[in-house]
PDB file of N, CA, C and O in Angstrom, chain B, residues numbered from 101:
ATOM      1  N   MET B 101    -111.751 -25.722 131.501  1.00  0.00           N
ATOM      2  CA  MET B 101    -111.624 -25.433 130.096  1.00  0.00           C
ATOM      3  C   MET B 101    -110.395 -24.575 129.903  1.00  0.00           C
ATOM      4  O   MET B 101    -110.069 -23.739 130.746  1.00  0.00           O
ATOM      5  N   GLU B 102    -109.711 -24.785 128.786  1.00  0.00           N
ATOM      6  CA  GLU B 102    -108.474 -24.085 128.451  1.00  0.00           C
ATOM      7  C   GLU B 102    -108.730 -22.945 127.445  1.00  0.00           C
ATOM      8  O   GLU B 102    -109.620 -23.056 126.602  1.00  0.00           O
ATOM      9  N   LEU B 103    -107.992 -21.912 127.527  1.00  0.00           N
ATOM     10  CA  LEU B 103    -108.146 -20.780 126.622  1.00  0.00           C
ATOM     11  C   LEU B 103    -107.632 -21.203 125.257  1.00  0.00           C
ATOM     12  O   LEU B 103    -106.448 -21.502 125.103  1.00  0.00           O
ATOM     13  N   THR B 104    -108.526 -21.231 124.250  1.00  0.00           N
ATOM     14  CA  THR B 104    -108.148 -21.649 122.915  1.00  0.00           C
ATOM     15  C   THR B 104    -108.714 -20.673 121.895  1.00  0.00           C
ATOM     16  O   THR B 104    -109.572 -19.846 122.205  1.00  0.00           O
ATOM     17  N   ARG B 105    -108.208 -20.791 120.659  1.00  0.00           N
ATOM     18  CA  ARG B 105    -108.706 -19.968 119.583  1.00  0.00           C
ATOM     19  C   ARG B 105    -110.156 -20.239 119.300  1.00  0.00           C
ATOM     20  O   ARG B 105    -110.583 -21.387 119.184  1.00  0.00           O
ATOM     21  N   GLY B 106    -110.919 -19.151 119.190  1.00  0.00           N
ATOM     22  CA  GLY B 106    -112.346 -19.268 118.925  1.00  0.00           C
ATOM     23  C   GLY B 106    -113.232 -19.203 120.163  1.00  0.00           C
ATOM     24  O   GLY B 106    -114.456 -19.193 120.033  1.00  0.00           O
ATOM     25  N   LEU B 107    -112.665 -19.159 121.328  1.00  0.00           N
ATOM     26  CA  LEU B 107    -113.422 -19.115 122.547  1.00  0.00           C
ATOM     27  C   LEU B 107    -113.931 -17.692 122.825  1.00  0.00           C
ATOM     28  O   LEU B 107    -113.184 -16.724 122.680  1.00  0.00           O
ATOM     29  N   VAL B 108    -115.209 -17.571 123.226  1.00  0.00           N
ATOM     30  CA  VAL B 108    -115.769 -16.289 123.574  1.00  0.00           C
ATOM     31  C   VAL B 108    -115.379 -15.971 125.010  1.00  0.00           C
ATOM     32  O   VAL B 108    -115.565 -16.797 125.903  1.00  0.00           O
ATOM     33  N   VAL B 109    -114.844 -14.784 125.235  1.00  0.00           N
ATOM     34  CA  VAL B 109    -114.410 -14.339 126.578  1.00  0.00           C
ATOM     35  C   VAL B 109    -114.991 -13.012 126.916  1.00  0.00           C
ATOM     36  O   VAL B 109    -115.431 -12.267 126.040  1.00  0.00           O
ATOM     37  N   LYS B 110    -114.995 -12.705 128.214  1.00  0.00           N
ATOM     38  CA  LYS B 110    -115.430 -11.412 128.696  1.00  0.00           C
ATOM     39  C   LYS B 110    -114.214 -10.699 129.324  1.00  0.00           C
ATOM     40  O   LYS B 110    -113.512 -11.272 130.157  1.00  0.00           O
ATOM     41  N   ALA B 111    -113.978  -9.440 128.909  1.00  0.00           N
ATOM     42  CA  ALA B 111    -112.859  -8.687 129.459  1.00  0.00           C
ATOM     43  C   ALA B 111    -113.191  -8.202 130.843  1.00  0.00           C
ATOM     44  O   ALA B 111    -114.271  -7.653 131.064  1.00  0.00           O
ATOM     45  N   LEU B 112    -112.268  -8.395 131.802  1.00  0.00           N
ATOM     46  CA  LEU B 112    -112.481  -8.033 133.205  1.00  0.00           C
ATOM     47  C   LEU B 112    -111.762  -6.764 133.590  1.00  0.00           C
ATOM     48  O   LEU B 112    -112.030  -6.207 134.655  1.00  0.00           O
ATOM     49  N   ALA B 113    -110.856  -6.290 132.758  1.00  0.00           N
ATOM     50  CA  ALA B 113    -110.040  -5.117 133.119  1.00  0.00           C
ATOM     51  C   ALA B 113    -109.659  -4.301 131.852  1.00  0.00           C
ATOM     52  O   ALA B 113    -109.665  -4.803 130.729  1.00  0.00           O
ATOM     53  N   GLY B 114    -109.337  -3.041 132.101  1.00  0.00           N
ATOM     54  CA  GLY B 114    -108.903  -2.201 130.983  1.00  0.00           C
ATOM     55  C   GLY B 114    -110.066  -1.516 130.284  1.00  0.00           C
ATOM     56  O   GLY B 114    -111.205  -1.563 130.750  1.00  0.00           O
ATOM     57  N   LYS B 115    -109.761  -0.876 129.152  1.00  0.00           N
ATOM     58  CA  LYS B 115    -110.748  -0.176 128.374  1.00  0.00           C
ATOM     59  C   LYS B 115    -111.847  -1.092 127.852  1.00  0.00           C
ATOM     60  O   LYS B 115    -112.962  -0.652 127.572  1.00  0.00           O
ATOM     61  N   GLU B 116    -111.518  -2.354 127.728  1.00  0.00           N
ATOM     62  CA  GLU B 116    -112.455  -3.341 127.167  1.00  0.00           C
ATOM     63  C   GLU B 116    -113.373  -3.962 128.230  1.00  0.00           C
ATOM     64  O   GLU B 116    -114.229  -4.782 127.899  1.00  0.00           O
ATOM     65  N   LYS B 117    -113.208  -3.590 129.461  1.00  0.00           N
ATOM     66  CA  LYS B 117    -113.919  -4.174 130.595  1.00  0.00           C
ATOM     67  C   LYS B 117    -115.418  -4.290 130.320  1.00  0.00           C
ATOM     68  O   LYS B 117    -116.073  -3.324 129.929  1.00  0.00           O
ATOM     69  N   GLY B 118    -115.941  -5.501 130.535  1.00  0.00           N
ATOM     70  CA  GLY B 118    -117.352  -5.751 130.366  1.00  0.00           C
ATOM     71  C   GLY B 118    -117.735  -6.212 128.984  1.00  0.00           C
ATOM     72  O   GLY B 118    -118.836  -6.726 128.789  1.00  0.00           O
ATOM     73  N   GLY B 119    -116.873  -6.043 128.039  1.00  0.00           N
ATOM     74  CA  GLY B 119    -117.165  -6.427 126.617  1.00  0.00           C
ATOM     75  C   GLY B 119    -116.878  -7.894 126.354  1.00  0.00           C
ATOM     76  O   GLY B 119    -116.072  -8.530 127.033  1.00  0.00           O
ATOM     77  N   PHE B 120    -117.562  -8.405 125.351  1.00  0.00           N
ATOM     78  CA  PHE B 120    -117.306  -9.796 124.914  1.00  0.00           C
ATOM     79  C   PHE B 120    -116.444  -9.807 123.658  1.00  0.00           C
ATOM     80  O   PHE B 120    -116.636  -8.997 122.751  1.00  0.00           O
ATOM     81  N   TYR B 121    -115.510 -10.717 123.618  1.00  0.00           N
ATOM     82  CA  TYR B 121    -114.543 -10.818 122.535  1.00  0.00           C
ATOM     83  C   TYR B 121    -114.353 -12.296 122.204  1.00  0.00           C
ATOM     84  O   TYR B 121    -114.758 -13.181 122.958  1.00  0.00           O
ATOM     85  N   VAL B 122    -113.730 -12.532 121.063  1.00  0.00           N
ATOM     86  CA  VAL B 122    -113.341 -13.885 120.648  1.00  0.00           C
ATOM     87  C   VAL B 122    -111.826 -13.963 120.585  1.00  0.00           C
ATOM     88  O   VAL B 122    -111.163 -13.074 120.051  1.00  0.00           O
ATOM     89  N   VAL B 123    -111.286 -15.051 121.146  1.00  0.00           N
ATOM     90  CA  VAL B 123    -109.851 -15.241 121.173  1.00  0.00           C
ATOM     91  C   VAL B 123    -109.406 -15.659 119.766  1.00  0.00           C
ATOM     92  O   VAL B 123    -109.898 -16.645 119.217  1.00  0.00           O
ATOM     93  N   THR B 124    -108.450 -14.880 119.182  1.00  0.00           N
ATOM     94  CA  THR B 124    -107.914 -15.173 117.877  1.00  0.00           C
ATOM     95  C   THR B 124    -106.586 -15.879 117.947  1.00  0.00           C
ATOM     96  O   THR B 124    -106.141 -16.452 116.952  1.00  0.00           O
ATOM     97  N   GLY B 125    -105.938 -15.856 119.095  1.00  0.00           N
ATOM     98  CA  GLY B 125    -104.671 -16.499 119.252  1.00  0.00           C
ATOM     99  C   GLY B 125    -104.248 -16.503 120.729  1.00  0.00           C
ATOM    100  O   GLY B 125    -104.696 -15.669 121.516  1.00  0.00           O
ATOM    101  N   VAL B 126    -103.393 -17.438 121.080  1.00  0.00           N
ATOM    102  CA  VAL B 126    -102.895 -17.499 122.459  1.00  0.00           C
ATOM    103  C   VAL B 126    -101.388 -17.612 122.405  1.00  0.00           C
ATOM    104  O   VAL B 126    -100.852 -18.422 121.650  1.00  0.00           O
ATOM    105  N   ASP B 127    -100.687 -16.791 123.212  1.00  0.00           N
ATOM    106  CA  ASP B 127     -99.211 -16.812 123.236  1.00  0.00           C
ATOM    107  C   ASP B 127     -98.798 -16.728 124.710  1.00  0.00           C
ATOM    108  O   ASP B 127     -98.608 -15.643 125.259  1.00  0.00           O
ATOM    109  N   GLY B 128     -98.666 -17.888 125.325  1.00  0.00           N
ATOM    110  CA  GLY B 128     -98.231 -17.960 126.732  1.00  0.00           C
ATOM    111  C   GLY B 128     -99.226 -17.343 127.673  1.00  0.00           C
ATOM    112  O   GLY B 128    -100.343 -17.840 127.817  1.00  0.00           O
ATOM    113  N   ALA B 129     -98.834 -16.264 128.317  1.00  0.00           N
ATOM    114  CA  ALA B 129     -99.718 -15.582 129.291  1.00  0.00           C
ATOM    115  C   ALA B 129    -100.591 -14.543 128.649  1.00  0.00           C
ATOM    116  O   ALA B 129    -101.317 -13.846 129.357  1.00  0.00           O
ATOM    117  N   TYR B 130    -100.557 -14.402 127.332  1.00  0.00           N
ATOM    118  CA  TYR B 130    -101.322 -13.420 126.620  1.00  0.00           C
ATOM    119  C   TYR B 130    -102.226 -14.048 125.582  1.00  0.00           C
ATOM    120  O   TYR B 130    -101.923 -15.089 124.999  1.00  0.00           O
ATOM    121  N   ALA B 131    -103.360 -13.373 125.372  1.00  0.00           N
ATOM    122  CA  ALA B 131    -104.285 -13.801 124.302  1.00  0.00           C
ATOM    123  C   ALA B 131    -104.571 -12.630 123.412  1.00  0.00           C
ATOM    124  O   ALA B 131    -104.556 -11.484 123.862  1.00  0.00           O
ATOM    125  N   GLU B 132    -104.833 -12.900 122.144  1.00  0.00           N
ATOM    126  CA  GLU B 132    -105.241 -11.849 121.234  1.00  0.00           C
ATOM    127  C   GLU B 132    -106.745 -11.955 121.073  1.00  0.00           C
ATOM    128  O   GLU B 132    -107.278 -13.024 120.777  1.00  0.00           O
ATOM    129  N   ILE B 133    -107.434 -10.816 121.274  1.00  0.00           N
ATOM    130  CA  ILE B 133    -108.897 -10.853 121.215  1.00  0.00           C
ATOM    131  C   ILE B 133    -109.408  -9.824 120.175  1.00  0.00           C
ATOM    132  O   ILE B 133    -108.786  -8.791 119.932  1.00  0.00           O
ATOM    133  N   ALA B 134    -110.539 -10.151 119.594  1.00  0.00           N
ATOM    134  CA  ALA B 134    -111.176  -9.262 118.585  1.00  0.00           C
ATOM    135  C   ALA B 134    -112.700  -9.314 118.778  1.00  0.00           C
ATOM    136  O   ALA B 134    -113.270 -10.299 119.245  1.00  0.00           O
ATOM    137  N   ASN B 135    -113.329  -8.176 118.383  1.00  0.00           N
ATOM    138  CA  ASN B 135    -114.782  -8.167 118.434  1.00  0.00           C
ATOM    139  C   ASN B 135    -115.407  -7.787 117.112  1.00  0.00           C
ATOM    140  O   ASN B 135    -116.633  -7.753 117.003  1.00  0.00           O
ATOM    141  N   GLY B 136    -114.585  -7.494 116.081  1.00  0.00           N
ATOM    142  CA  GLY B 136    -115.133  -7.169 114.760  1.00  0.00           C
ATOM    143  C   GLY B 136    -115.538  -5.716 114.601  1.00  0.00           C
ATOM    144  O   GLY B 136    -115.880  -5.289 113.499  1.00  0.00           O
ATOM    145  N   LYS B 137    -115.506  -4.952 115.678  1.00  0.00           N
ATOM    146  CA  LYS B 137    -115.892  -3.530 115.577  1.00  0.00           C
ATOM    147  C   LYS B 137    -114.689  -2.664 115.810  1.00  0.00           C
ATOM    148  O   LYS B 137    -114.063  -2.217 114.848  1.00  0.00           O
ATOM    149  N   LYS B 138    -114.342  -2.409 117.044  1.00  0.00           N
ATOM    150  CA  LYS B 138    -113.134  -1.626 117.333  1.00  0.00           C
ATOM    151  C   LYS B 138    -111.891  -2.458 117.120  1.00  0.00           C
ATOM    152  O   LYS B 138    -110.893  -1.987 116.574  1.00  0.00           O
ATOM    153  N   ARG B 139    -111.961  -3.667 117.545  1.00  0.00           N
ATOM    154  CA  ARG B 139    -110.833  -4.614 117.378  1.00  0.00           C
ATOM    155  C   ARG B 139    -111.147  -5.589 116.267  1.00  0.00           C
ATOM    156  O   ARG B 139    -111.867  -6.563 116.481  1.00  0.00           O
ATOM    157  N   LYS B 140    -110.607  -5.337 115.064  1.00  0.00           N
ATOM    158  CA  LYS B 140    -110.859  -6.187 113.925  1.00  0.00           C
ATOM    159  C   LYS B 140    -110.002  -7.463 114.022  1.00  0.00           C
ATOM    160  O   LYS B 140    -109.070  -7.556 114.822  1.00  0.00           O
ATOM    161  N   LEU B 141    -110.354  -8.425 113.186  1.00  0.00           N
ATOM    162  CA  LEU B 141    -109.621  -9.673 113.136  1.00  0.00           C
ATOM    163  C   LEU B 141    -108.184  -9.497 112.646  1.00  0.00           C
ATOM    164  O   LEU B 141    -107.303 -10.269 113.023  1.00  0.00           O
ATOM    165  N   LYS B 142    -107.943  -8.495 111.815  1.00  0.00           N
ATOM    166  CA  LYS B 142    -106.602  -8.220 111.297  1.00  0.00           C
ATOM    167  C   LYS B 142    -105.702  -7.484 112.329  1.00  0.00           C
ATOM    168  O   LYS B 142    -104.476  -7.503 112.217  1.00  0.00           O
ATOM    169  N   ALA B 143    -106.336  -6.840 113.331  1.00  0.00           N
ATOM    170  CA  ALA B 143    -105.580  -6.096 114.324  1.00  0.00           C
ATOM    171  C   ALA B 143    -106.173  -6.360 115.712  1.00  0.00           C
ATOM    172  O   ALA B 143    -106.787  -5.474 116.307  1.00  0.00           O
ATOM    173  N   PRO B 144    -105.986  -7.594 116.230  1.00  0.00           N
ATOM    174  CA  PRO B 144    -106.564  -7.882 117.546  1.00  0.00           C
ATOM    175  C   PRO B 144    -105.808  -7.221 118.687  1.00  0.00           C
ATOM    176  O   PRO B 144    -104.676  -6.767 118.521  1.00  0.00           O
ATOM    177  N   LYS B 145    -106.457  -7.174 119.855  1.00  0.00           N
ATOM    178  CA  LYS B 145    -105.890  -6.613 121.068  1.00  0.00           C
ATOM    179  C   LYS B 145    -105.129  -7.714 121.835  1.00  0.00           C
ATOM    180  O   LYS B 145    -105.647  -8.813 122.029  1.00  0.00           O
ATOM    181  N   ARG B 146    -103.920  -7.410 122.257  1.00  0.00           N
ATOM    182  CA  ARG B 146    -103.161  -8.368 123.078  1.00  0.00           C
ATOM    183  C   ARG B 146    -103.545  -8.111 124.536  1.00  0.00           C
ATOM    184  O   ARG B 146    -103.407  -6.990 125.026  1.00  0.00           O
ATOM    185  N   LYS B 147    -104.020  -9.134 125.221  1.00  0.00           N
ATOM    186  CA  LYS B 147    -104.541  -9.007 126.571  1.00  0.00           C
ATOM    187  C   LYS B 147    -104.022 -10.115 127.485  1.00  0.00           C
ATOM    188  O   LYS B 147    -103.908 -11.265 127.061  1.00  0.00           O
ATOM    189  N   ASN B 148    -103.709  -9.781 128.721  1.00  0.00           N
ATOM    190  CA  ASN B 148    -103.264 -10.774 129.701  1.00  0.00           C
ATOM    191  C   ASN B 148    -104.421 -11.694 129.992  1.00  0.00           C
ATOM    192  O   ASN B 148    -105.544 -11.226 130.181  1.00  0.00           O
ATOM    193  N   VAL B 149    -104.178 -13.014 130.034  1.00  0.00           N
ATOM    194  CA  VAL B 149    -105.235 -13.994 130.202  1.00  0.00           C
ATOM    195  C   VAL B 149    -105.870 -13.867 131.599  1.00  0.00           C
ATOM    196  O   VAL B 149    -106.993 -14.325 131.810  1.00  0.00           O
ATOM    197  N   ARG B 150    -105.168 -13.257 132.535  1.00  0.00           N
ATOM    198  CA  ARG B 150    -105.716 -13.079 133.903  1.00  0.00           C
ATOM    199  C   ARG B 150    -106.880 -12.069 133.864  1.00  0.00           C
ATOM    200  O   ARG B 150    -107.712 -12.032 134.770  1.00  0.00           O
ATOM    201  N   HIS B 151    -106.920 -11.260 132.807  1.00  0.00           N
ATOM    202  CA  HIS B 151    -107.968 -10.221 132.679  1.00  0.00           C
ATOM    203  C   HIS B 151    -109.123 -10.685 131.839  1.00  0.00           C
ATOM    204  O   HIS B 151    -109.953  -9.869 131.437  1.00  0.00           O
ATOM    205  N   LEU B 152    -109.211 -11.986 131.552  1.00  0.00           N
ATOM    206  CA  LEU B 152    -110.285 -12.538 130.727  1.00  0.00           C
ATOM    207  C   LEU B 152    -111.055 -13.591 131.460  1.00  0.00           C
ATOM    208  O   LEU B 152    -110.465 -14.429 132.142  1.00  0.00           O
ATOM    209  N   GLN B 153    -112.356 -13.571 131.340  1.00  0.00           N
ATOM    210  CA  GLN B 153    -113.219 -14.583 131.891  1.00  0.00           C
ATOM    211  C   GLN B 153    -113.738 -15.464 130.779  1.00  0.00           C
ATOM    212  O   GLN B 153    -114.386 -14.982 129.850  1.00  0.00           O
ATOM    213  N   MET B 154    -113.455 -16.759 130.866  1.00  0.00           N
ATOM    214  CA  MET B 154    -113.879 -17.688 129.782  1.00  0.00           C
ATOM    215  C   MET B 154    -115.348 -17.991 129.845  1.00  0.00           C
ATOM    216  O   MET B 154    -115.927 -18.046 130.930  1.00  0.00           O
ATOM    217  N   THR B 155    -115.961 -18.188 128.702  1.00  0.00           N
ATOM    218  CA  THR B 155    -117.361 -18.674 128.604  1.00  0.00           C
ATOM    219  C   THR B 155    -117.286 -20.086 128.057  1.00  0.00           C
ATOM    220  O   THR B 155    -116.197 -20.607 127.821  1.00  0.00           O
ATOM    221  N   SER B 156    -118.444 -20.710 127.854  1.00  0.00           N
ATOM    222  CA  SER B 156    -118.503 -22.053 127.363  1.00  0.00           C
ATOM    223  C   SER B 156    -118.717 -22.083 125.854  1.00  0.00           C
ATOM    224  O   SER B 156    -118.795 -23.168 125.277  1.00  0.00           O
ATOM    225  N   ARG B 157    -118.815 -20.908 125.183  1.00  0.00           N
ATOM    226  CA  ARG B 157    -119.122 -20.829 123.764  1.00  0.00           C
ATOM    227  C   ARG B 157    -117.842 -20.810 122.939  1.00  0.00           C
ATOM    228  O   ARG B 157    -116.887 -20.093 123.240  1.00  0.00           O
ATOM    229  N   LEU B 158    -117.859 -21.627 121.884  1.00  0.00           N
ATOM    230  CA  LEU B 158    -116.729 -21.773 120.995  1.00  0.00           C
ATOM    231  C   LEU B 158    -117.188 -21.426 119.603  1.00  0.00           C
ATOM    232  O   LEU B 158    -118.236 -21.907 119.173  1.00  0.00           O
ATOM    233  N   VAL B 159    -116.445 -20.607 118.877  1.00  0.00           N
ATOM    234  CA  VAL B 159    -116.788 -20.146 117.527  1.00  0.00           C
ATOM    235  C   VAL B 159    -115.827 -20.796 116.539  1.00  0.00           C
ATOM    236  O   VAL B 159    -114.624 -20.885 116.781  1.00  0.00           O
ATOM    237  N   ASP B 160    -116.392 -21.251 115.412  1.00  0.00           N
ATOM    238  CA  ASP B 160    -115.553 -21.777 114.321  1.00  0.00           C
ATOM    239  C   ASP B 160    -114.892 -20.642 113.589  1.00  0.00           C
ATOM    240  O   ASP B 160    -115.578 -19.842 112.954  1.00  0.00           O
ATOM    241  N   MET B 161    -113.576 -20.544 113.657  1.00  0.00           N
ATOM    242  CA  MET B 161    -112.824 -19.414 113.163  1.00  0.00           C
ATOM    243  C   MET B 161    -112.422 -19.589 111.670  1.00  0.00           C
ATOM    244  O   MET B 161    -111.730 -18.728 111.124  1.00  0.00           O
ATOM    245  N   GLU B 162    -112.840 -20.670 111.020  1.00  0.00           N
ATOM    246  CA  GLU B 162    -112.435 -20.945 109.639  1.00  0.00           C
ATOM    247  C   GLU B 162    -112.967 -19.884 108.673  1.00  0.00           C
ATOM    248  O   GLU B 162    -112.190 -19.309 107.911  1.00  0.00           O
ATOM    249  N   CYS B 163    -114.253 -19.618 108.691  1.00  0.00           N
ATOM    250  CA  CYS B 163    -114.840 -18.660 107.704  1.00  0.00           C
ATOM    251  C   CYS B 163    -115.498 -17.458 108.404  1.00  0.00           C
ATOM    252  O   CYS B 163    -116.464 -16.898 107.885  1.00  0.00           O
ATOM    253  N   VAL B 164    -114.998 -17.069 109.543  1.00  0.00           N
ATOM    254  CA  VAL B 164    -115.576 -15.935 110.261  1.00  0.00           C
ATOM    255  C   VAL B 164    -115.031 -14.616 109.647  1.00  0.00           C
ATOM    256  O   VAL B 164    -113.863 -14.514 109.272  1.00  0.00           O
ATOM    257  N   THR B 165    -115.921 -13.634 109.568  1.00  0.00           N
ATOM    258  CA  THR B 165    -115.554 -12.268 109.147  1.00  0.00           C
ATOM    259  C   THR B 165    -115.852 -11.285 110.302  1.00  0.00           C
ATOM    260  O   THR B 165    -116.459 -11.652 111.308  1.00  0.00           O
ATOM    261  N   ASP B 166    -115.425 -10.086 110.130  1.00  0.00           N
ATOM    262  CA  ASP B 166    -115.720  -9.091 111.143  1.00  0.00           C
ATOM    263  C   ASP B 166    -117.221  -8.907 111.340  1.00  0.00           C
ATOM    264  O   ASP B 166    -117.700  -8.758 112.464  1.00  0.00           O
ATOM    265  N   LYS B 167    -117.948  -8.919 110.235  1.00  0.00           N
ATOM    266  CA  LYS B 167    -119.421  -8.736 110.314  1.00  0.00           C
ATOM    267  C   LYS B 167    -120.075  -9.891 111.053  1.00  0.00           C
ATOM    268  O   LYS B 167    -120.959  -9.670 111.880  1.00  0.00           O
ATOM    269  N   LYS B 168    -119.656 -11.121 110.769  1.00  0.00           N
ATOM    270  CA  LYS B 168    -120.242 -12.301 111.442  1.00  0.00           C
ATOM    271  C   LYS B 168    -119.905 -12.259 112.924  1.00  0.00           C
ATOM    272  O   LYS B 168    -120.722 -12.608 113.776  1.00  0.00           O
ATOM    273  N   LEU B 169    -118.686 -11.824 113.210  1.00  0.00           N
ATOM    274  CA  LEU B 169    -118.214 -11.732 114.599  1.00  0.00           C
ATOM    275  C   LEU B 169    -119.044 -10.701 115.382  1.00  0.00           C
ATOM    276  O   LEU B 169    -119.431 -10.960 116.522  1.00  0.00           O
ATOM    277  N   ARG B 170    -119.315  -9.552 114.787  1.00  0.00           N
ATOM    278  CA  ARG B 170    -120.143  -8.537 115.430  1.00  0.00           C
ATOM    279  C   ARG B 170    -121.542  -9.059 115.760  1.00  0.00           C
ATOM    280  O   ARG B 170    -122.052  -8.856 116.862  1.00  0.00           O
ATOM    281  N   SER B 171    -122.151  -9.735 114.784  1.00  0.00           N
ATOM    282  CA  SER B 171    -123.512 -10.216 115.010  1.00  0.00           C
ATOM    283  C   SER B 171    -123.540 -11.327 116.071  1.00  0.00           C
ATOM    284  O   SER B 171    -124.481 -11.406 116.861  1.00  0.00           O
ATOM    285  N   LEU B 172    -122.525 -12.171 116.088  1.00  0.00           N
ATOM    286  CA  LEU B 172    -122.450 -13.232 117.105  1.00  0.00           C
ATOM    287  C   LEU B 172    -122.317 -12.627 118.503  1.00  0.00           C
ATOM    288  O   LEU B 172    -123.021 -13.025 119.431  1.00  0.00           O
ATOM    289  N   LEU B 173    -121.408 -11.664 118.641  1.00  0.00           N
ATOM    290  CA  LEU B 173    -121.195 -11.069 119.954  1.00  0.00           C
ATOM    291  C   LEU B 173    -122.277 -10.136 120.361  1.00  0.00           C
ATOM    292  O   LEU B 173    -122.447  -9.907 121.558  1.00  0.00           O
ATOM    293  N   LYS B 174    -123.044  -9.563 119.423  1.00  0.00           N
ATOM    294  CA  LYS B 174    -124.179  -8.752 119.754  1.00  0.00           C
ATOM    295  C   LYS B 174    -125.208  -9.592 120.455  1.00  0.00           C
ATOM    296  O   LYS B 174    -125.787  -9.140 121.442  1.00  0.00           O
ATOM    297  N   GLU B 175    -125.462 -10.792 119.993  1.00  0.00           N
ATOM    298  CA  GLU B 175    -126.407 -11.746 120.617  1.00  0.00           C
ATOM    299  C   GLU B 175    -125.923 -12.049 122.021  1.00  0.00           C
ATOM    300  O   GLU B 175    -126.726 -12.130 122.950  1.00  0.00           O
ATOM    301  N   TYR B 176    -124.617 -12.218 122.188  1.00  0.00           N
ATOM    302  CA  TYR B 176    -124.038 -12.536 123.505  1.00  0.00           C
ATOM    303  C   TYR B 176    -124.219 -11.388 124.486  1.00  0.00           C
ATOM    304  O   TYR B 176    -124.515 -11.618 125.659  1.00  0.00           O
ATOM    305  N   GLN B 177    -124.040 -10.130 124.010  1.00  0.00           N
ATOM    306  CA  GLN B 177    -124.215  -8.978 124.859  1.00  0.00           C
ATOM    307  C   GLN B 177    -125.653  -8.881 125.344  1.00  0.00           C
ATOM    308  O   GLN B 177    -125.912  -8.558 126.503  1.00  0.00           O
ATOM    309  N   CYS B 178    -126.593  -9.169 124.429  1.00  0.00           N
ATOM    310  CA  CYS B 178    -128.032  -9.104 124.765  1.00  0.00           C
ATOM    311  C   CYS B 178    -128.352 -10.154 125.837  1.00  0.00           C
ATOM    312  O   CYS B 178    -129.112  -9.869 126.763  1.00  0.00           O
ATOM    313  N   ASP B 179    -127.798 -11.336 125.728  1.00  0.00           N
ATOM    314  CA  ASP B 179    -128.002 -12.386 126.701  1.00  0.00           C
ATOM    315  C   ASP B 179    -127.490 -11.988 128.050  1.00  0.00           C
ATOM    316  O   ASP B 179    -128.129 -12.283 129.060  1.00  0.00           O
ATOM    317  N   ALA B 180    -126.344 -11.317 128.106  1.00  0.00           N
ATOM    318  CA  ALA B 180    -125.715 -10.897 129.362  1.00  0.00           C
ATOM    319  C   ALA B 180    -126.555  -9.820 130.044  1.00  0.00           C
ATOM    320  O   ALA B 180    -126.683  -9.807 131.269  1.00  0.00           O
ATOM    321  N   ARG B 181    -127.130  -8.912 129.242  1.00  0.00           N
ATOM    322  CA  ARG B 181    -127.935  -7.840 129.823  1.00  0.00           C
ATOM    323  C   ARG B 181    -129.229  -8.381 130.399  1.00  0.00           C
ATOM    324  O   ARG B 181    -129.730  -7.837 131.383  1.00  0.00           O
ATOM    325  N   SER B 182    -129.787  -9.436 129.818  1.00  0.00           N
ATOM    326  CA  SER B 182    -131.046  -9.968 130.312  1.00  0.00           C
ATOM    327  C   SER B 182    -130.865 -10.678 131.668  1.00  0.00           C
ATOM    328  O   SER B 182    -131.833 -10.868 132.404  1.00  0.00           O
ATOM    329  N   LEU B 183    -129.651 -11.057 131.984  1.00  0.00           N
ATOM    330  CA  LEU B 183    -129.375 -11.731 133.272  1.00  0.00           C
ATOM    331  C   LEU B 183    -129.390 -10.757 134.427  1.00  0.00           C
ATOM    332  O   LEU B 183    -129.612 -11.163 135.568  1.00  0.00           O
ATOM    333  N   HIS B 184    -129.161  -9.482 134.166  1.00  0.00           N
ATOM    334  CA  HIS B 184    -129.090  -8.515 135.273  1.00  0.00           C
ATOM    335  C   HIS B 184    -130.397  -7.891 135.551  1.00  0.00           C
ATOM    336  O   HIS B 184    -130.504  -7.057 136.451  1.00  0.00           O
TER     337      HIS B 184
END
């Protein structure tokens, strides 16, 4: 699977390590990620793609808001905790 806009990813390094984010854009070796809380859709974090782990979940970015993004990723965080 290729890193594309709307893909849910897990951060593997940096301050964001362990958190789930949605890719808002891809620029070569870097991706812009947002989670709707600390990293809003208007001000995403630029992250090296080597520091991201892709998931199989894809989000429709047409009508997504920060609030919808937070609720979607909150469910994802809960699923990840139940696996451990």
